[in-house]
mmJSON file of the N, C-alpha and C atoms, coordinates in Angstrom:
{"data_MODEL":{"atom_site":{
"group_PDB":["ATOM","ATOM","ATOM","ATOM","ATOM","ATOM","ATOM","ATOM","ATOM","ATOM","ATOM","ATOM","ATOM","ATOM","ATOM","ATOM","ATOM","ATOM","ATOM","ATOM","ATOM","ATOM","ATOM","ATOM","ATOM","ATOM","ATOM","ATOM","ATOM","ATOM","ATOM","ATOM","ATOM","ATOM","ATOM","ATOM","ATOM","ATOM","ATOM","ATOM","ATOM","ATOM","ATOM","ATOM","ATOM","ATOM","ATOM","ATOM","ATOM","ATOM","ATOM","ATOM","ATOM","ATOM","ATOM","ATOM","ATOM","ATOM","ATOM","ATOM","ATOM","ATOM","ATOM","ATOM","ATOM","ATOM","ATOM","ATOM","ATOM","ATOM","ATOM","ATOM","ATOM","ATOM","ATOM","ATOM","ATOM","ATOM","ATOM","ATOM","ATOM","ATOM","ATOM","ATOM","ATOM","ATOM","ATOM","ATOM","ATOM","ATOM","ATOM","ATOM","ATOM","ATOM","ATOM","ATOM","ATOM","ATOM","ATOM","ATOM","ATOM","ATOM","ATOM","ATOM","ATOM","ATOM","ATOM","ATOM","ATOM","ATOM","ATOM","ATOM","ATOM","ATOM","ATOM","ATOM","ATOM","ATOM","ATOM","ATOM","ATOM","ATOM","ATOM","ATOM","ATOM","ATOM","ATOM","ATOM","ATOM","ATOM","ATOM","ATOM","ATOM","ATOM","ATOM","ATOM","ATOM","ATOM","ATOM","ATOM","ATOM","ATOM","ATOM","ATOM","ATOM","ATOM","ATOM","ATOM","ATOM","ATOM","ATOM","ATOM","ATOM","ATOM","ATOM","ATOM","ATOM","ATOM","ATOM","ATOM","ATOM","ATOM","ATOM","ATOM","ATOM","ATOM","ATOM","ATOM","ATOM","ATOM","ATOM","ATOM","ATOM","ATOM","ATOM","ATOM","ATOM","ATOM","ATOM","ATOM","ATOM","ATOM","ATOM","ATOM","ATOM","ATOM","ATOM","ATOM","ATOM","ATOM","ATOM","ATOM","ATOM","ATOM","ATOM","ATOM","ATOM","ATOM","ATOM","ATOM","ATOM","ATOM","ATOM","ATOM","ATOM","ATOM","ATOM","ATOM","ATOM","ATOM"],
"id":[1,2,3,4,5,6,7,8,9,10,11,12,13,14,15,16,17,18,19,20,21,22,23,24,25,26,27,28,29,30,31,32,33,34,35,36,37,38,39,40,41,42,43,44,45,46,47,48,49,50,51,52,53,54,55,56,57,58,59,60,61,62,63,64,65,66,67,68,69,70,71,72,73,74,75,76,77,78,79,80,81,82,83,84,85,86,87,88,89,90,91,92,93,94,95,96,97,98,99,100,101,102,103,104,105,106,107,108,109,110,111,112,113,114,115,116,117,118,119,120,121,122,123,124,125,126,127,128,129,130,131,132,133,134,135,136,137,138,139,140,141,142,143,144,145,146,147,148,149,150,151,152,153,154,155,156,157,158,159,160,161,162,163,164,165,166,167,168,169,170,171,172,173,174,175,176,177,178,179,180,181,182,183,184,185,186,187,188,189,190,191,192,193,194,195,196,197,198,199,200,201,202,203,204,205,206,207,208,209,210],
"type_symbol":["N","C","C","N","C","C","N","C","C","N","C","C","N","C","C","N","C","C","N","C","C","N","C","C","N","C","C","N","C","C","N","C","C","N","C","C","N","C","C","N","C","C","N","C","C","N","C","C","N","C","C","N","C","C","N","C","C","N","C","C","N","C","C","N","C","C","N","C","C","N","C","C","N","C","C","N","C","C","N","C","C","N","C","C","N","C","C","N","C","C","N","C","C","N","C","C","N","C","C","N","C","C","N","C","C","N","C","C","N","C","C","N","C","C","N","C","C","N","C","C","N","C","C","N","C","C","N","C","C","N","C","C","N","C","C","N","C","C","N","C","C","N","C","C","N","C","C","N","C","C","N","C","C","N","C","C","N","C","C","N","C","C","N","C","C","N","C","C","N","C","C","N","C","C","N","C","C","N","C","C","N","C","C","N","C","C","N","C","C","N","C","C","N","C","C","N","C","C","N","C","C","N","C","C","N","C","C","N","C","C"],
"label_atom_id":["N","CA","C","N","CA","C","N","CA","C","N","CA","C","N","CA","C","N","CA","C","N","CA","C","N","CA","C","N","CA","C","N","CA","C","N","CA","C","N","CA","C","N","CA","C","N","CA","C","N","CA","C","N","CA","C","N","CA","C","N","CA","C","N","CA","C","N","CA","C","N","CA","C","N","CA","C","N","CA","C","N","CA","C","N","CA","C","N","CA","C","N","CA","C","N","CA","C","N","CA","C","N","CA","C","N","CA","C","N","CA","C","N","CA","C","N","CA","C","N","CA","C","N","CA","C","N","CA","C","N","CA","C","N","CA","C","N","CA","C","N","CA","C","N","CA","C","N","CA","C","N","CA","C","N","CA","C","N","CA","C","N","CA","C","N","CA","C","N","CA","C","N","CA","C","N","CA","C","N","CA","C","N","CA","C","N","CA","C","N","CA","C","N","CA","C","N","CA","C","N","CA","C","N","CA","C","N","CA","C","N","CA","C","N","CA","C","N","CA","C","N","CA","C","N","CA","C","N","CA","C","N","CA","C","N","CA","C","N","CA","C","N","CA","C"],
"label_alt_id":[null,null,null,null,null,null,null,null,null,null,null,null,null,null,null,null,null,null,null,null,null,null,null,null,null,null,null,null,null,null,null,null,null,null,null,null,null,null,null,null,null,null,null,null,null,null,null,null,null,null,null,null,null,null,null,null,null,null,null,null,null,null,null,null,null,null,null,null,null,null,null,null,null,null,null,null,null,null,null,null,null,null,null,null,null,null,null,null,null,null,null,null,null,null,null,null,null,null,null,null,null,null,null,null,null,null,null,null,null,null,null,null,null,null,null,null,null,null,null,null,null,null,null,null,null,null,null,null,null,null,null,null,null,null,null,null,null,null,null,null,null,null,null,null,null,null,null,null,null,null,null,null,null,null,null,null,null,null,null,null,null,null,null,null,null,null,null,null,null,null,null,null,null,null,null,null,null,null,null,null,null,null,null,null,null,null,null,null,null,null,null,null,null,null,null,null,null,null,null,null,null,null,null,null,null,null,null,null,null,null],
"label_comp_id":["MET","MET","MET","THR","THR","THR","HIS","HIS","HIS","ALA","ALA","ALA","THR","THR","THR","VAL","VAL","VAL","ALA","ALA","ALA","ALA","ALA","ALA","ALA","ALA","ALA","GLN","GLN","GLN","PRO","PRO","PRO","VAL","VAL","VAL","PRO","PRO","PRO","VAL","VAL","VAL","SER","SER","SER","ILE","ILE","ILE","PRO","PRO","PRO","ILE","ILE","ILE","ARG","ARG","ARG","GLN","GLN","GLN","ILE","ILE","ILE","LEU","LEU","LEU","PRO","PRO","PRO","TRP","TRP","TRP","ALA","ALA","ALA","VAL","VAL","VAL","PHE","PHE","PHE","VAL","VAL","VAL","GLY","GLY","GLY","ILE","ILE","ILE","LEU","LEU","LEU","SER","SER","SER","PHE","PHE","PHE","ILE","ILE","ILE","LEU","LEU","LEU","LEU","LEU","LEU","TYR","TYR","TYR","PHE","PHE","PHE","VAL","VAL","VAL","SER","SER","SER","THR","THR","THR","GLU","GLU","GLU","GLU","GLU","GLU","GLY","GLY","GLY","VAL","VAL","VAL","THR","THR","THR","ALA","ALA","ALA","LEU","LEU","LEU","PHE","PHE","PHE","SER","SER","SER","GLY","GLY","GLY","GLY","GLY","GLY","TYR","TYR","TYR","VAL","VAL","VAL","HIS","HIS","HIS","GLU","GLU","GLU","PHE","PHE","PHE","VAL","VAL","VAL","HIS","HIS","HIS","ASP","ASP","ASP","GLY","GLY","GLY","ARG","ARG","ARG","HIS","HIS","HIS","LEU","LEU","LEU","LEU","LEU","LEU","ALA","ALA","ALA","PHE","PHE","PHE","PRO","PRO","PRO","CYS","CYS","CYS","HIS","HIS","HIS"],
"label_asym_id":["A","A","A","A","A","A","A","A","A","A","A","A","A","A","A","A","A","A","A","A","A","A","A","A","A","A","A","A","A","A","A","A","A","A","A","A","A","A","A","A","A","A","A","A","A","A","A","A","A","A","A","A","A","A","A","A","A","A","A","A","A","A","A","A","A","A","A","A","A","A","A","A","A","A","A","A","A","A","A","A","A","A","A","A","A","A","A","A","A","A","A","A","A","A","A","A","A","A","A","A","A","A","A","A","A","A","A","A","A","A","A","A","A","A","A","A","A","A","A","A","A","A","A","A","A","A","A","A","A","A","A","A","A","A","A","A","A","A","A","A","A","A","A","A","A","A","A","A","A","A","A","A","A","A","A","A","A","A","A","A","A","A","A","A","A","A","A","A","A","A","A","A","A","A","A","A","A","A","A","A","A","A","A","A","A","A","A","A","A","A","A","A","A","A","A","A","A","A","A","A","A","A","A","A","A","A","A","A","A","A"],
"label_entity_id":["1","1","1","1","1","1","1","1","1","1","1","1","1","1","1","1","1","1","1","1","1","1","1","1","1","1","1","1","1","1","1","1","1","1","1","1","1","1","1","1","1","1","1","1","1","1","1","1","1","1","1","1","1","1","1","1","1","1","1","1","1","1","1","1","1","1","1","1","1","1","1","1","1","1","1","1","1","1","1","1","1","1","1","1","1","1","1","1","1","1","1","1","1","1","1","1","1","1","1","1","1","1","1","1","1","1","1","1","1","1","1","1","1","1","1","1","1","1","1","1","1","1","1","1","1","1","1","1","1","1","1","1","1","1","1","1","1","1","1","1","1","1","1","1","1","1","1","1","1","1","1","1","1","1","1","1","1","1","1","1","1","1","1","1","1","1","1","1","1","1","1","1","1","1","1","1","1","1","1","1","1","1","1","1","1","1","1","1","1","1","1","1","1","1","1","1","1","1","1","1","1","1","1","1","1","1","1","1","1","1"],
"label_seq_id":[1,1,1,2,2,2,3,3,3,4,4,4,5,5,5,6,6,6,7,7,7,8,8,8,9,9,9,10,10,10,11,11,11,12,12,12,13,13,13,14,14,14,15,15,15,16,16,16,17,17,17,18,18,18,19,19,19,20,20,20,21,21,21,22,22,22,23,23,23,24,24,24,25,25,25,26,26,26,27,27,27,28,28,28,29,29,29,30,30,30,31,31,31,32,32,32,33,33,33,34,34,34,35,35,35,36,36,36,37,37,37,38,38,38,39,39,39,40,40,40,41,41,41,42,42,42,43,43,43,44,44,44,45,45,45,46,46,46,47,47,47,48,48,48,49,49,49,50,50,50,51,51,51,52,52,52,53,53,53,54,54,54,55,55,55,56,56,56,57,57,57,58,58,58,59,59,59,60,60,60,61,61,61,62,62,62,63,63,63,64,64,64,65,65,65,66,66,66,67,67,67,68,68,68,69,69,69,70,70,70],
"pdbx_PDB_ins_code":[null,null,null,null,null,null,null,null,null,null,null,null,null,null,null,null,null,null,null,null,null,null,null,null,null,null,null,null,null,null,null,null,null,null,null,null,null,null,null,null,null,null,null,null,null,null,null,null,null,null,null,null,null,null,null,null,null,null,null,null,null,null,null,null,null,null,null,null,null,null,null,null,null,null,null,null,null,null,null,null,null,null,null,null,null,null,null,null,null,null,null,null,null,null,null,null,null,null,null,null,null,null,null,null,null,null,null,null,null,null,null,null,null,null,null,null,null,null,null,null,null,null,null,null,null,null,null,null,null,null,null,null,null,null,null,null,null,null,null,null,null,null,null,null,null,null,null,null,null,null,null,null,null,null,null,null,null,null,null,null,null,null,null,null,null,null,null,null,null,null,null,null,null,null,null,null,null,null,null,null,null,null,null,null,null,null,null,null,null,null,null,null,null,null,null,null,null,null,null,null,null,null,null,null,null,null,null,null,null,null],
"Cartn_x":[8.061,7.575,6.876,5.831,4.503,4.86,4.727,4.521,2.953,2.802,1.516,1.673,1.1,1.053,-0.118,-0.049,-0.746,-1.135,-2.677,-2.373,-2.355,-1.454,-1.344,-2.671,-2.625,-3.718,-4.009,-4.968,-5.437,-5.35,-4.381,-4.775,-5.978,-6.62,-7.955,-8.08,-8.121,-8.247,-9.422,-8.328,-9.286,-10.366,-11.341,-11.945,-12.352,-11.667,-12.048,-12.622,-13.524,-14.985,-14.314,-14.611,-13.812,-14.68,-15.948,-17.304,-16.692,-15.613,-15.365,-13.984,-13.253,-11.782,-11.891,-12.822,-13.202,-12.536,-13.911,-14.1,-12.783,-11.987,-10.547,-9.481,-9.667,-9.251,-9.264,-9.955,-10.528,-9.896,-10.759,-9.502,-8.77,-7.323,-6.138,-5.767,-6.121,-5.901,-6.242,-7.029,-7.345,-6.241,-6.045,-4.924,-3.869,-3.153,-2.316,-2.359,-2.874,-2.906,-2.803,-3.644,-3.01,-1.895,-1.39,0.047,0.874,0.459,1.415,1.287,0.291,0.111,0.596,0.555,1.491,3.153,3.039,4.735,5.573,4.285,5.345,4.629,4.004,3.369,2.924,3.016,2.35,3.265,4.003,4.801,4.443,4.673,4.646,3.542,3.042,2.022,1.091,1.334,-0.355,-0.555,0.126,0.095,-1.709,-2.084,-3.206,-3.197,-2.268,-2.413,-0.945,-1.01,0.024,0.96,1.876,3.138,4.323,4.786,5.567,5.304,4.897,4.559,4.316,3.526,3.631,4.972,5.656,6.542,7.707,7.835,9.465,8.835,7.609,7.313,7.182,7.4,7.74,8.669,9.477,10.85,11.608,12.031,13.057,12.369,11.005,10.393,10.389,10.547,10.296,11.468,12.444,14.093,14.293,13.756,13.705,13.519,11.996,11.459,11.873,13.016,13.959,12.742,11.893,11.142,11.873,12.225,13.157,12.265,13.114,12.041,12.846,14.018,15.039,15.244],
"Cartn_y":[-38.859,-37.363,-37.922,-37.486,-37.478,-36.028,-36.696,-34.938,-35.322,-33.759,-33.336,-33.104,-34.308,-34.001,-32.893,-32.415,-31.204,-31.508,-31.632,-31.998,-30.424,-30.604,-29.888,-29.282,-28.197,-27.233,-27.397,-27.874,-28.147,-26.371,-26.282,-24.554,-24.836,-23.541,-22.921,-22.511,-22.745,-21.801,-20.685,-19.853,-18.855,-17.975,-17.942,-17.947,-16.012,-16.044,-14.479,-14.275,-13.88,-13.511,-12.716,-12.749,-12.063,-11.001,-10.758,-10.007,-8.755,-8.797,-8.262,-7.291,-8.246,-7.443,-6.879,-7.407,-6.591,-5.451,-4.505,-3.203,-2.306,-2.927,-2.394,-2.721,-3.415,-4.035,-3.141,-2.871,-1.885,-0.298,-0.205,0.636,1.372,0.484,0.556,0.886,-0.377,-0.61,0.877,1.327,2.95,4.06,4.136,4.969,4.416,3.254,2.674,3.538,3.337,3.879,5.529,5.734,7.742,8.173,7.593,7.919,7.121,6.288,6.132,6.758,7.212,8.256,9.269,9.681,11.605,10.956,10.176,9.556,9.411,8.817,8.74,9.56,10.372,10.976,12.202,12.727,14.278,14.959,15.443,16.426,16.923,18.021,18.574,18.754,18.055,17.592,17.408,16.172,15.443,16.013,17.243,17.796,17.911,17.442,18.02,19.095,19.866,20.664,21.889,23.37,24.19,24.504,24.532,24.683,23.245,23.279,22.49,21.315,22.014,21.722,20.358,19.409,18.042,17.597,17.653,17.07,17.655,18.558,18.839,17.978,17.945,17.181,15.851,15.167,13.831,13.465,14.786,14.233,13.284,13.032,11.817,10.805,10.674,9.111,8.549,9.484,9.47,8.852,9.436,8.416,7.587,7.813,6.282,5.066,5.145,4.238,4.099,4.992,4.76,5.316,5.873,7.159,8.253,8.0,9.26,10.836,11.83,13.284,14.211,14.095,14.688,14.658],
"Cartn_z":[43.051,42.57,41.225,41.051,39.794,39.071,37.772,36.567,36.334,36.098,35.763,33.726,32.719,31.985,31.15,30.168,29.677,28.12,27.873,26.803,26.095,24.467,23.331,22.936,22.785,22.417,20.947,20.308,18.613,18.376,17.065,16.523,16.499,16.5,16.014,14.259,13.673,12.128,12.278,11.755,11.964,10.632,10.664,8.568,9.101,8.133,7.549,6.48,6.585,5.442,4.465,3.521,1.926,2.362,2.682,2.002,3.035,4.205,5.06,4.7,4.096,3.321,2.195,1.128,0.072,-0.025,0.591,0.694,0.738,2.174,1.906,1.26,0.612,-0.431,-1.949,-2.065,-2.973,-3.016,-1.652,-1.408,-0.836,-0.399,-0.55,-2.292,-2.789,-4.245,-5.328,-4.997,-5.764,-5.034,-3.774,-2.505,-3.627,-4.211,-4.462,-5.873,-7.18,-7.823,-8.301,-7.535,-6.979,-6.483,-5.295,-5.194,-6.284,-7.344,-8.373,-8.993,-9.482,-10.553,-10.164,-8.706,-8.04,-8.412,-8.118,-7.967,-9.409,-10.434,-11.688,-12.91,-12.694,-13.785,-13.793,-12.782,-12.604,-13.088,-14.167,-14.335,-15.333,-16.219,-17.283,-17.58,-18.638,-20.185,-19.204,-18.859,-17.869,-16.238,-16.102,-14.751,-14.311,-13.348,-13.581,-12.503,-11.833,-10.785,-11.757,-11.986,-12.146,-11.051,-12.173,-10.865,-10.616,-10.106,-9.881,-8.102,-8.384,-6.297,-6.047,-6.775,-6.265,-7.096,-8.316,-8.948,-7.719,-6.81,-5.765,-4.182,-4.31,-3.355,-3.093,-3.925,-4.253,-5.255,-5.56,-6.165,-5.688,-4.21,-3.896,-3.96,-3.467,-4.264,-5.363,-6.47,-7.917,-8.414,-7.602,-7.517,-6.929,-5.93,-5.048,-5.694,-6.424,-7.218,-8.767,-9.168,-10.64,-11.408,-10.979,-12.028,-12.925,-13.684,-14.604,-14.394,-13.958,-14.219,-14.444,-14.729,-15.265,-17.224],
"occupancy":[1.0,1.0,1.0,1.0,1.0,1.0,1.0,1.0,1.0,1.0,1.0,1.0,1.0,1.0,1.0,1.0,1.0,1.0,1.0,1.0,1.0,1.0,1.0,1.0,1.0,1.0,1.0,1.0,1.0,1.0,1.0,1.0,1.0,1.0,1.0,1.0,1.0,1.0,1.0,1.0,1.0,1.0,1.0,1.0,1.0,1.0,1.0,1.0,1.0,1.0,1.0,1.0,1.0,1.0,1.0,1.0,1.0,1.0,1.0,1.0,1.0,1.0,1.0,1.0,1.0,1.0,1.0,1.0,1.0,1.0,1.0,1.0,1.0,1.0,1.0,1.0,1.0,1.0,1.0,1.0,1.0,1.0,1.0,1.0,1.0,1.0,1.0,1.0,1.0,1.0,1.0,1.0,1.0,1.0,1.0,1.0,1.0,1.0,1.0,1.0,1.0,1.0,1.0,1.0,1.0,1.0,1.0,1.0,1.0,1.0,1.0,1.0,1.0,1.0,1.0,1.0,1.0,1.0,1.0,1.0,1.0,1.0,1.0,1.0,1.0,1.0,1.0,1.0,1.0,1.0,1.0,1.0,1.0,1.0,1.0,1.0,1.0,1.0,1.0,1.0,1.0,1.0,1.0,1.0,1.0,1.0,1.0,1.0,1.0,1.0,1.0,1.0,1.0,1.0,1.0,1.0,1.0,1.0,1.0,1.0,1.0,1.0,1.0,1.0,1.0,1.0,1.0,1.0,1.0,1.0,1.0,1.0,1.0,1.0,1.0,1.0,1.0,1.0,1.0,1.0,1.0,1.0,1.0,1.0,1.0,1.0,1.0,1.0,1.0,1.0,1.0,1.0,1.0,1.0,1.0,1.0,1.0,1.0,1.0,1.0,1.0,1.0,1.0,1.0,1.0,1.0,1.0,1.0,1.0,1.0],
"B_iso_or_equiv":[0.0,0.0,0.0,0.0,0.0,0.0,0.0,0.0,0.0,0.0,0.0,0.0,0.0,0.0,0.0,0.0,0.0,0.0,0.0,0.0,0.0,0.0,0.0,0.0,0.0,0.0,0.0,0.0,0.0,0.0,0.0,0.0,0.0,0.0,0.0,0.0,0.0,0.0,0.0,0.0,0.0,0.0,0.0,0.0,0.0,0.0,0.0,0.0,0.0,0.0,0.0,0.0,0.0,0.0,0.0,0.0,0.0,0.0,0.0,0.0,0.0,0.0,0.0,0.0,0.0,0.0,0.0,0.0,0.0,0.0,0.0,0.0,0.0,0.0,0.0,0.0,0.0,0.0,0.0,0.0,0.0,0.0,0.0,0.0,0.0,0.0,0.0,0.0,0.0,0.0,0.0,0.0,0.0,0.0,0.0,0.0,0.0,0.0,0.0,0.0,0.0,0.0,0.0,0.0,0.0,0.0,0.0,0.0,0.0,0.0,0.0,0.0,0.0,0.0,0.0,0.0,0.0,0.0,0.0,0.0,0.0,0.0,0.0,0.0,0.0,0.0,0.0,0.0,0.0,0.0,0.0,0.0,0.0,0.0,0.0,0.0,0.0,0.0,0.0,0.0,0.0,0.0,0.0,0.0,0.0,0.0,0.0,0.0,0.0,0.0,0.0,0.0,0.0,0.0,0.0,0.0,0.0,0.0,0.0,0.0,0.0,0.0,0.0,0.0,0.0,0.0,0.0,0.0,0.0,0.0,0.0,0.0,0.0,0.0,0.0,0.0,0.0,0.0,0.0,0.0,0.0,0.0,0.0,0.0,0.0,0.0,0.0,0.0,0.0,0.0,0.0,0.0,0.0,0.0,0.0,0.0,0.0,0.0,0.0,0.0,0.0,0.0,0.0,0.0,0.0,0.0,0.0,0.0,0.0,0.0],
"pdbx_formal_charge":[null,null,null,null,null,null,null,null,null,null,null,null,null,null,null,null,null,null,null,null,null,null,null,null,null,null,null,null,null,null,null,null,null,null,null,null,null,null,null,null,null,null,null,null,null,null,null,null,null,null,null,null,null,null,null,null,null,null,null,null,null,null,null,null,null,null,null,null,null,null,null,null,null,null,null,null,null,null,null,null,null,null,null,null,null,null,null,null,null,null,null,null,null,null,null,null,null,null,null,null,null,null,null,null,null,null,null,null,null,null,null,null,null,null,null,null,null,null,null,null,null,null,null,null,null,null,null,null,null,null,null,null,null,null,null,null,null,null,null,null,null,null,null,null,null,null,null,null,null,null,null,null,null,null,null,null,null,null,null,null,null,null,null,null,null,null,null,null,null,null,null,null,null,null,null,null,null,null,null,null,null,null,null,null,null,null,null,null,null,null,null,null,null,null,null,null,null,null,null,null,null,null,null,null,null,null,null,null,null,null],
"auth_seq_id":[1,1,1,2,2,2,3,3,3,4,4,4,5,5,5,6,6,6,7,7,7,8,8,8,9,9,9,10,10,10,11,11,11,12,12,12,13,13,13,14,14,14,15,15,15,16,16,16,17,17,17,18,18,18,19,19,19,20,20,20,21,21,21,22,22,22,23,23,23,24,24,24,25,25,25,26,26,26,27,27,27,28,28,28,29,29,29,30,30,30,31,31,31,32,32,32,33,33,33,34,34,34,35,35,35,36,36,36,37,37,37,38,38,38,39,39,39,40,40,40,41,41,41,42,42,42,43,43,43,44,44,44,45,45,45,46,46,46,47,47,47,48,48,48,49,49,49,50,50,50,51,51,51,52,52,52,53,53,53,54,54,54,55,55,55,56,56,56,57,57,57,58,58,58,59,59,59,60,60,60,61,61,61,62,62,62,63,63,63,64,64,64,65,65,65,66,66,66,67,67,67,68,68,68,69,69,69,70,70,70],
"auth_comp_id":["MET","MET","MET","THR","THR","THR","HIS","HIS","HIS","ALA","ALA","ALA","THR","THR","THR","VAL","VAL","VAL","ALA","ALA","ALA","ALA","ALA","ALA","ALA","ALA","ALA","GLN","GLN","GLN","PRO","PRO","PRO","VAL","VAL","VAL","PRO","PRO","PRO","VAL","VAL","VAL","SER","SER","SER","ILE","ILE","ILE","PRO","PRO","PRO","ILE","ILE","ILE","ARG","ARG","ARG","GLN","GLN","GLN","ILE","ILE","ILE","LEU","LEU","LEU","PRO","PRO","PRO","TRP","TRP","TRP","ALA","ALA","ALA","VAL","VAL","VAL","PHE","PHE","PHE","VAL","VAL","VAL","GLY","GLY","GLY","ILE","ILE","ILE","LEU","LEU","LEU","SER","SER","SER","PHE","PHE","PHE","ILE","ILE","ILE","LEU","LEU","LEU","LEU","LEU","LEU","TYR","TYR","TYR","PHE","PHE","PHE","VAL","VAL","VAL","SER","SER","SER","THR","THR","THR","GLU","GLU","GLU","GLU","GLU","GLU","GLY","GLY","GLY","VAL","VAL","VAL","THR","THR","THR","ALA","ALA","ALA","LEU","LEU","LEU","PHE","PHE","PHE","SER","SER","SER","GLY","GLY","GLY","GLY","GLY","GLY","TYR","TYR","TYR","VAL","VAL","VAL","HIS","HIS","HIS","GLU","GLU","GLU","PHE","PHE","PHE","VAL","VAL","VAL","HIS","HIS","HIS","ASP","ASP","ASP","GLY","GLY","GLY","ARG","ARG","ARG","HIS","HIS","HIS","LEU","LEU","LEU","LEU","LEU","LEU","ALA","ALA","ALA","PHE","PHE","PHE","PRO","PRO","PRO","CYS","CYS","CYS","HIS","HIS","HIS"],
"auth_asym_id":["A","A","A","A","A","A","A","A","A","A","A","A","A","A","A","A","A","A","A","A","A","A","A","A","A","A","A","A","A","A","A","A","A","A","A","A","A","A","A","A","A","A","A","A","A","A","A","A","A","A","A","A","A","A","A","A","A","A","A","A","A","A","A","A","A","A","A","A","A","A","A","A","A","A","A","A","A","A","A","A","A","A","A","A","A","A","A","A","A","A","A","A","A","A","A","A","A","A","A","A","A","A","A","A","A","A","A","A","A","A","A","A","A","A","A","A","A","A","A","A","A","A","A","A","A","A","A","A","A","A","A","A","A","A","A","A","A","A","A","A","A","A","A","A","A","A","A","A","A","A","A","A","A","A","A","A","A","A","A","A","A","A","A","A","A","A","A","A","A","A","A","A","A","A","A","A","A","A","A","A","A","A","A","A","A","A","A","A","A","A","A","A","A","A","A","A","A","A","A","A","A","A","A","A","A","A","A","A","A","A"],
"auth_atom_id":["N","CA","C","N","CA","C","N","CA","C","N","CA","C","N","CA","C","N","CA","C","N","CA","C","N","CA","C","N","CA","C","N","CA","C","N","CA","C","N","CA","C","N","CA","C","N","CA","C","N","CA","C","N","CA","C","N","CA","C","N","CA","C","N","CA","C","N","CA","C","N","CA","C","N","CA","C","N","CA","C","N","CA","C","N","CA","C","N","CA","C","N","CA","C","N","CA","C","N","CA","C","N","CA","C","N","CA","C","N","CA","C","N","CA","C","N","CA","C","N","CA","C","N","CA","C","N","CA","C","N","CA","C","N","CA","C","N","CA","C","N","CA","C","N","CA","C","N","CA","C","N","CA","C","N","CA","C","N","CA","C","N","CA","C","N","CA","C","N","CA","C","N","CA","C","N","CA","C","N","CA","C","N","CA","C","N","CA","C","N","CA","C","N","CA","C","N","CA","C","N","CA","C","N","CA","C","N","CA","C","N","CA","C","N","CA","C","N","CA","C","N","CA","C","N","CA","C","N","CA","C","N","CA","C","N","CA","C","N","CA","C","N","CA","C"],
"pdbx_PDB_model_num":[1,1,1,1,1,1,1,1,1,1,1,1,1,1,1,1,1,1,1,1,1,1,1,1,1,1,1,1,1,1,1,1,1,1,1,1,1,1,1,1,1,1,1,1,1,1,1,1,1,1,1,1,1,1,1,1,1,1,1,1,1,1,1,1,1,1,1,1,1,1,1,1,1,1,1,1,1,1,1,1,1,1,1,1,1,1,1,1,1,1,1,1,1,1,1,1,1,1,1,1,1,1,1,1,1,1,1,1,1,1,1,1,1,1,1,1,1,1,1,1,1,1,1,1,1,1,1,1,1,1,1,1,1,1,1,1,1,1,1,1,1,1,1,1,1,1,1,1,1,1,1,1,1,1,1,1,1,1,1,1,1,1,1,1,1,1,1,1,1,1,1,1,1,1,1,1,1,1,1,1,1,1,1,1,1,1,1,1,1,1,1,1,1,1,1,1,1,1,1,1,1,1,1,1,1,1,1,1,1,1]
}}}
């Protein structure tokens, strides 16, 4: 009985152009900073919105991320 051998395929490196990733990275970074502001700072004197709606909406996330709010 004869056995056929198959040569192992060499992995081909994939190049990822930075020019395509950079706008998305900047966009995600800006959204992250906005989210961090609302979770960490949006309450009391520094509030952009009146009332406690934003504070109550992100209240549990505040505690989960160890931000004090009381």
